N, C-alpha and C positions, 0 to 999 in steps of 0.2 A: 313285139320284138325284143323287149328287155327281159321278159319272162323265159323265151327260147333261149337268149344268151345267157342267162343266169342258169338255167338248167344244163346248158351244154358245158359251162364252166365246172358245175358241180359233178357233172358226170366224167369230165376228163379229168378232175381232181382224183376222184376214185381210181380211174383207170390209170393214172400216174402212179399211184401206190402200188398197184399190182405189176406195172412195168419196171419199177425201180427195184422190186424184190427179184424179178427174174433176171434182169441185166446187171445187178450189184453195182448199180449206179449211187452215187454219193447223193445225200440229201441237198447238198449245194447244187449238184448238176440238176437234179429233178426239181429244185426252186428255180433255176434258170428256165428250164424248158417249161415249167408252168407260167413263169412271167412271159415268156414270148408267146404263149398260145393265148394269154390274157390279153396282151398287146394286140396281138392280131384280131381276136374278137372285139375289142374295143374300137380298134380302127376300123373295122367293117361296120359296125354298130353306128358309129360318129360319122362316116364317109371320110376319114382322115387317113391319107395315105402315109404321111410322116409318122404316125403311131406303128404302121404296118412295116415301115423301112426300120422302126428301131427294133421291132420283132426279129426281122430278119438279120440285122446286126448281132442281137443278143445271140440268137441260133448258130450264127457263123462261128462265135467266139466261145461255143460252151467249152468248158474245162476238161482236158483229159482225152485221150484217143478212144476210149469207149462211151463217149458221151452222145453218141447219135440217138436220137429220140426215138427211133423205131416206127413201126406201123401205126397208123391210126392218128398220127400228128399232122399238122399241117407242114406241107413239104415247102422247102425255099421257093420253087417254082410256082407253086400255087400261090404263096404270099407275094412274089414279084407280080404274078397276072392280076391280083387283087390290087397292088398299089398301083399298077398301070391302068387299070381300069377306073380307079378313083381320081388318078391325075389327069385324066383326058381333059383338054381345053386349056390346061395350064401348061404352058411351055417350059418353065423352070422346073416345076416339079416333076415332069415326064423325063426332062434330062436327067434329074438326079436319079429317078427310078432306073433308066437306062443304064447310068453310069455303074450305081450299085450292082444291076444284074448281069452287067458285062463280064464276060469270062476273062477278059483280058484288062479288068479294071485294076488301074495301078493304086497300091496304098503305101503311103510313107510310114514307116515304122517308128513310132514315136517312143515306145518302150516296148522291149522284147523281155518276155519271160517263158521259159519253158518250151521255147521254139514257135510262140505266138507272138504277133505284132498288135500292138495296142495304139 
């Protein structure tokens, strides 16, 4: 499993470079996309839904309007499904995953910058 995970991350890193050149994404945005994919892979490998939730949060707050990761990357929907599957049996974690994935989830804006809440 670890070998497969490492191979996937290495393949993904080369794909990210090509995608960055095509979409004119900044290195900072690409680093965020890479980190979210790594968190997703690590969360899946360790059966840890909190790491997947961290990946979802990072992906949801990418910098800039053109920061969409594009095809070939894990979608928010897939991340949510994986987190929900791993959280089964734990009511508290299931509730957190449901809150994060709910379209009507309310967020309190602690710090606003460039139209984004943090």
